N, C-alpha and C positions, 0 to 999 in steps of 0.2 A: 531607554533608547541605546545607551552604550552597550548594554549586554546583548541586544539584538544585533548591533553592528559586529560584535565579536562572534556571535553565533553565525552570522552570514559569512564571515571570513572563514570560520571552521568548515562551513558547508562547501565553500568554494574549494578549499584544500582537499577535503575528502572526495569531492567530485572529480578533481583532477587525478587523484590517485586511483580512484575506483573505475572511472569511465572506460579506460582501455581494457579492463577485465570483463566488462559486461557483455554477455552474449545476447543478441537480439534475434528473435525468430518470429514466425507468424503461424496462424492456423492454416491447415491444409483445406482445400475445397472438398466437398463431399458430392457424391453422385446421386443421392436421393433427397427426399424432402427432409428427413431427419434420421438420426441413428438410434436404433433400438438397443438398449443395454443388453449385455450378454445373457443374463438370466431370462430375458424376454424373447430371445431369438427363437424363431419358429412360431411365435404368436402372430396371427394376422394383424396388420395395422388397424383394421376395423375394430379390434378388441381393445386397443389402447384408447383410454378415455382422456378427457380434459385434465384429469388429475395428474397425469404424467407431465403436463406442460404448466403446472401450477406450483408456485413456491410461496409458502406462508410464514417463513421464519421472521420476516420483518414485522408482520402484524403481531406475531407472538411476542416479539421483543418489546414492541410498543405497549402491549398489555401487561407485561410482567416486569419491565425494567424500572428500578427505583428512580424517582425524580425529585430533586436534581441528581444526576448520575454521580457516582463516587470515583469511577475510573474511566479511562479512555476505552471505548468498546468498538470493535469492528465485527460486523456480521456479513459474511461473504455469501453471495449467490453465484458460485462458479460451478464448473463442470463436476467438481468433486462432491458437491452436496446437492446439485440440481442436474441430474443426468440428461435432461432434455436439452441442455445447452451444448452438448457434444456436437461439434460440427457447425454450430451456428455463429461462431466468431463474436459472441457477445457475452458479457457477464456484468454483475452489479455488486455493489457493496454499500452497506449502511455504516456511517461513522458517527459516533456520539462522543463529544468532547466536553468534559467538565471544564470549568474556568481554570486557565493556567496550564492546560495539558497540551502536549505536542505529539503529533504523529511524526516520529523522527525521520531524518533523511533516508529515503529508500528509492528503489527503482522497480518498475514493472517491465521485465525484459521482452515481453511478447505483446505489449499493447500500450497505446496511448490511454490516458485517463481524462474523462470529462467530469469535473466536480460540480455539483449543484448544491448550494447552501440553502437548506430548507428553513433553518431558524438560527438565530444568533449571528455571530460574525466570526470570520477566520482570516488570519494573515497567512498567505501562502507564498511559495517561491520555488523556482527550479533553476538549475545551472545547465547551460548548454555545453557542447563539446569544446567550445573555445574558452570556457571558464567564465562566461558572463552570467551574472545572477539577475534573474527577473523576479520581482516581488509584486504583490498586490494585496490590498485589504478588501475583503469581500463582505457584503451584507447579504441578508436573506433575499433569495430570488436571483442572486448572481451565479454565473457560470464561469469556470476557468478550466483551460485545457493544459494538461501536462504532456508534452510530447513523448512519444514512445521511447522507453529505455533511459530517459534522463533522470538524474537525481533530483528529488523534490521533497517538500515537507508541507505540513499544515500545522498551524498554531492558533489556539484560542487564547488570546491575551486579554479578552474582555472579561467583565464580571459575571456574565451569564453563560449557561451551557449553550452548546451549538450542536446542531445536527446537520449532516450532509449526506448526499448520495453520490456515489461514483459509478459511472458507466465505463466499461472497458471494451476495446475492440478485439477481444479474445475470450474464448470460453475458459481459458486457464492462463490469465495474464502473468502469474507468478509475482512474488514479492521478495526483493532482496533488501533486507534491513541493513543499511550501510554500517552504522556503529557496531551492531552485533556481528556482522560478517567480517569486519576488519579486526575488531578487538576480542571477539568471543568465539573464534573458531580455531585457535591454536597457532596462528601465525607467529613466528619467532619474534620475541620482544625486541631484539636488536634490529631486526629488519624494520619493524614498525617505528622504532625510535629514530632510525636513520631516515625513513620515508617521511615522517612528520617533523623532522628536525627538532626533536625534543629529547629528554633524557629517558633512560631505561626505566626508572622507577615511576615516572609519570605514566608510561605505557602500562606498567604492571598494575597501577591503580585502576586504569580504564579496563584492563582485561579482567580484573577481579570483579568489577561492577557489572560487566556485560557478558561474562561467560555463564551460560546456563548451568544449573546444578546437575550433577550426574544422574542419569535415569536409574531408578531402582528396579 
């Protein structure tokens, strides 16, 4: 319990630092029923079949994923992998949590998120722009909404795996991972130490843990 209180305090601090930097936007309206991808331009709509509007990666994941899961997994159904969503202002994600795993504090700058817990249990929370933390323990069948652009997290602190599905009000909601964005993108260590009121070497440890390896 004490560790979670500390975690909540860190979340509030990170949210206060990060919230003014977050850009929030939305999907534009379209003038037709749907948007045909560029390689299909010129093809009459009557030749586009139901396959174009179908996404099967969630089913494939259920058939091939080891159980119990070993790692936190997110499978996204957004415009990047499901072109039929372009212009529809909706997308989806499947989240699988082993016991003890966290989906770390992050934001979706272009959409609210409606989380549905399919199995297991999750502890969730978000911080508003006034710095207030809202938390809830969710069971299978529960819904929780994370308002658009606000820092939030999900945590499986129970003994069993948990599966959840998230619906978004954007075809490309975007994800800003707060720890990685703050400590893993090259922001000067002195700036971060002053911002978080800690010492330079603590910041360097966080940067070392969260900076991705260079691409080969």
